[in-house]
BALUM-97943 format. One record per residue (C-alpha): chain; x, y, z; residue in one letter; residue number from 1. Coordinates in nm, 4 decimals, padded with zeros to 6 digits, always signed. Each point is the difference from the previous one (the first is absolute). Layout:
BEGIN
ATOM  unit        px        py        pz  code  pos
ATOM     A         X         Y         Z     a  NUM
...
This chain:
BEGIN
ATOM  unit        px        py        pz  code  pos
ATOM     A  -00.9909  -03.6326  +00.7141     x    1
ATOM     A  +00.3374  +00.1720  +00.0309     x    2
ATOM     A  +00.0868  -00.1020  -00.3575     x    3
ATOM     A  -00.3086  +00.1785  -00.1312     x    4
ATOM     A  +00.0964  +00.3140  +00.1902     x    5
ATOM     A  +00.3544  -00.0149  -00.1394     x    6
ATOM     A  -00.1297  -00.0418  -00.3559     x    7
ATOM     A  -00.2446  +00.2880  +00.0491     x    8
ATOM     A  +00.2766  +00.2213  +00.1373     x    9
ATOM     A  +00.2336  -00.0875  -00.2886     x   10
ATOM     A  -00.2700  +00.0794  -00.2566     x   11
ATOM     A  -00.0725  +00.3325  +00.1736     x   12
ATOM     A  +00.3631  +00.1104  -00.0254     x   13
ATOM     A  +00.0392  -00.0991  -00.3649     x   14
ATOM     A  -00.0608  +00.2755  -00.2565     x   15
ATOM     A  -00.2998  -00.0259  -00.2276     x   16
ATOM     A  +00.0427  -00.1703  -00.3367     x   17
ATOM     A  +00.1377  +00.2371  -00.2615     x   18
ATOM     A  +00.1618  +00.2378  +00.2487     x   19
ATOM     A  +00.3707  +00.0403  +00.0515     x   20
ATOM     A  +00.1056  -00.1073  +00.3490     x   21
ATOM     A  +00.1667  +00.2842  +00.1890     x   22
ATOM     A  +00.1950  -00.0564  +00.3166     x   23
ATOM     A  -00.1325  +00.1474  +00.3238     x   24
ATOM     A  +00.2951  +00.2370  +00.0243     x   25
ATOM     A  -00.0597  +00.1403  -00.3478     x   26
ATOM     A  -00.3676  +00.0531  +00.0833     x   27
ATOM     A  +00.0929  +00.1754  +00.3250     x   28
ATOM     A  +00.2426  +00.2383  -00.1750     x   29
ATOM     A  -00.2354  +00.0652  -00.2908     x   30
ATOM     A  -00.2895  +00.0705  +00.2372     x   31
ATOM     A  +00.2164  +00.2432  +00.1923     x   32
ATOM     A  +00.1385  +00.1849  -00.3038     x   33
ATOM     A  -00.3331  +00.0404  -00.1816     x   34
ATOM     A  -00.3122  -00.0053  +00.2184     x   35
ATOM     A  -00.2182  -00.3002  -00.0812     x   36
ATOM     A  +00.2431  -00.1653  -00.2414     x   37
ATOM     A  +00.0594  -00.2967  +00.2312     x   38
ATOM     A  -00.3706  -00.0795  -00.0055     x   39
ATOM     A  -00.0231  +00.0581  -00.3749     x   40
ATOM     A  +00.2818  -00.2508  -00.0593     x   41
ATOM     A  -00.2140  -00.2596  +00.1749     x   42
ATOM     A  -00.3164  +00.0742  -00.1958     x   43
ATOM     A  -00.1733  +00.1930  +00.2791     x   44
ATOM     A  -00.0672  +00.2984  -00.2244     x   45
ATOM     A  -00.2905  +00.1484  +00.1987     x   46
ATOM     A  +00.2154  +00.0167  +00.3147     x   47
ATOM     A  +00.2875  +00.1336  -00.2085     x   48
ATOM     A  -00.2076  +00.2832  -00.1443     x   49
ATOM     A  -00.1481  +00.0885  +00.3397     x   50
ATOM     A  +00.3419  +00.0097  +00.1626     x   51
ATOM     A  +00.1565  +00.1985  -00.2833     x   52
ATOM     A  -00.2788  +00.2567  +00.0066     x   53
ATOM     A  +00.0010  +00.0240  +00.3811     x   54
ATOM     A  +00.3742  +00.0460  +00.0403     x   55
ATOM     A  +00.0450  +00.2383  -00.2926     x   56
ATOM     A  -00.3030  +00.2096  +00.0992     x   57
ATOM     A  +00.1192  +00.0313  +00.3592     x   58
ATOM     A  +00.3493  +00.0902  -00.1196     x   59
ATOM     A  -00.1344  +00.2528  -00.2515     x   60
ATOM     A  -00.2387  +00.1550  +00.2530     x   61
ATOM     A  +00.2904  +00.0314  +00.2421     x   62
ATOM     A  +00.2043  +00.1829  -00.2612     x   63
ATOM     A  -00.2989  +00.2175  -00.0923     x   64
ATOM     A  -00.0245  +00.1039  +00.3662     x   65
ATOM     A  +00.3687  +00.1010  -00.0183     x   66
ATOM     A  +00.1133  -00.2940  +00.2111     x   67
ATOM     A  +00.3669  -00.0549  +00.0725     x   68
ATOM     A  +00.2065  -00.2867  -00.1384     x   69
ATOM     A  +00.2514  -00.1105  +00.2629     x   70
ATOM     A  +00.3640  -00.0403  -00.0951     x   71
ATOM     A  +00.2424  -00.2707  +00.1081     x   72
ATOM     A  +00.2587  +00.2208  +00.1684     x   73
ATOM     A  -00.1979  +00.1337  +00.2935     x   74
ATOM     A  +00.1183  -00.0729  +00.3535     x   75
ATOM     A  -00.3317  +00.0155  +00.1867     x   76
ATOM     A  -00.1878  -00.3187  +00.0812     x   77
ATOM     A  -00.3407  +00.1157  -00.1274     x   78
ATOM     A  +00.1552  +00.1206  -00.3237     x   79
ATOM     A  +00.1669  -00.3394  -00.0486     x   80
ATOM     A  -00.3325  -00.1765  +00.0587     x   81
ATOM     A  -00.1647  +00.2379  -00.2458     x   82
ATOM     A  +00.2699  -00.0838  -00.2528     x   83
ATOM     A  -00.0694  -00.3730  +00.0390     x   84
ATOM     A  -00.3703  +00.0656  -00.0528     x   85
ATOM     A  +00.0716  +00.2121  -00.3072     x   86
ATOM     A  +00.2369  -00.2641  -00.1352     x   87
ATOM     A  -00.2937  -00.2398  +00.0009     x   88
ATOM     A  -00.1449  +00.1878  -00.2963     x   89
ATOM     A  +00.2590  -00.1657  -00.2246     x   90
ATOM     A  +00.0180  +00.1580  -00.3435     x   91
ATOM     A  -00.2160  +00.2926  +00.1156     x   92
ATOM     A  +00.2686  +00.0897  +00.2543     x   93
ATOM     A  +00.2731  -00.0297  -00.2626     x   94
ATOM     A  -00.1945  +00.2284  -00.2340     x   95
ATOM     A  -00.0622  +00.2527  +00.2766     x   96
ATOM     A  +00.3709  +00.0193  +00.0809     x   97
ATOM     A  +00.0947  +00.0197  -00.3685     x   98
ATOM     A  -00.2482  +00.2781  -00.0822     x   99
ATOM     A  +00.0296  +00.1803  +00.3336     x  100
ATOM     A  -00.3613  -00.0514  +00.1055     x  101
ATOM     A  -00.0721  +00.0619  +00.3666     x  102
ATOM     A  +00.3304  +00.1762  +00.0609     x  103
ATOM     A  -00.1459  +00.3477  +00.0534     x  104
ATOM     A  -00.0103  +00.1799  +00.3341     x  105
ATOM     A  -00.3250  -00.0641  +00.1866     x  106
ATOM     A  -00.2082  +00.3180  -00.0172     x  107
ATOM     A  -00.3553  -00.1332  +00.0004     x  108
ATOM     A  -00.2042  -00.1404  +00.2872     x  109
ATOM     A  -00.1027  -00.3067  -00.2028     x  110
ATOM     A  +00.3638  -00.0960  -00.0632     x  111
ATOM     A  +00.0135  -00.2034  +00.3212     x  112
ATOM     A  -00.2988  -00.2038  -00.1132     x  113
ATOM     A  +00.1586  -00.0398  -00.3422     x  114
ATOM     A  +00.3189  -00.1325  +00.1578     x  115
ATOM     A  -00.2018  -00.2567  +00.1926     x  116
ATOM     A  -00.1857  -00.1031  -00.3173     x  117
ATOM     A  +00.3322  -00.0652  -00.1749     x  118
ATOM     A  +00.1394  -00.2038  +00.2903     x  119
ATOM     A  -00.3197  -00.2039  +00.0389     x  120
ATOM     A  -00.0062  -00.0691  -00.3745     x  121
ATOM     A  +00.3494  -00.1485  +00.0325     x  122
ATOM     A  -00.0993  -00.2100  +00.2998     x  123
ATOM     A  -00.3085  -00.1264  -00.1860     x  124
ATOM     A  +00.2236  -00.0949  -00.2908     x  125
ATOM     A  +00.2318  -00.1934  +00.2345     x  126
ATOM     A  -00.3023  -00.1901  +00.1326     x  127
ATOM     A  -00.1286  -00.0742  -00.3500     x  128
ATOM     A  +00.3417  -00.1280  -00.1131     x  129
ATOM     A  +00.0175  -00.2333  +00.3007     x  130
ATOM     A  -00.3572  -00.1111  -00.0756     x  131
ATOM     A  +00.0997  -00.0885  -00.3571     x  132
ATOM     A  +00.3000  -00.1884  +00.1386     x  133
ATOM     A  -00.2247  -00.1959  +00.2375     x  134
ATOM     A  -00.2373  -00.0813  -00.2840     x  135
ATOM     A  +00.2877  -00.1425  -00.2038     x  136
ATOM     A  +00.1201  -00.2127  +00.2883     x  137
ATOM     A  -00.3519  -00.1331  +00.0503     x  138
ATOM     A  -00.0405  +00.1377  +00.3501     x  139
ATOM     A  -00.3305  +00.1603  -00.0948     x  140
ATOM     A  -00.2554  +00.0017  -00.2807     x  141
């Protein structure tokens, strides 16, 4: 009985025929840098599209509401936590820093909600990257 479970677990962790096997670490980093890419690399394209659309829409809505992008050199605890959340957006965060998005002075009431949208998008992307990592390791289906 335990042999059948071991064989079933080994077959669940093996990539499908015709796909290139990626390591769990590569899938984790890819899923973090580009939302949904970790799932796409494993053939879970519906999840990948849903995650990509969710994270990028939340990030874009946050910017449209004039949300703030946190920087790394702040000394306050809540700003550091906001930075970690923003960093979860991966390439979206890099693009926002490069192009100066979200760096304006908050002058609108909706900007606080926009800032929260951006942080939550990053946290959702962290969760999705860890989910893709767990899928690769066979911890879940």
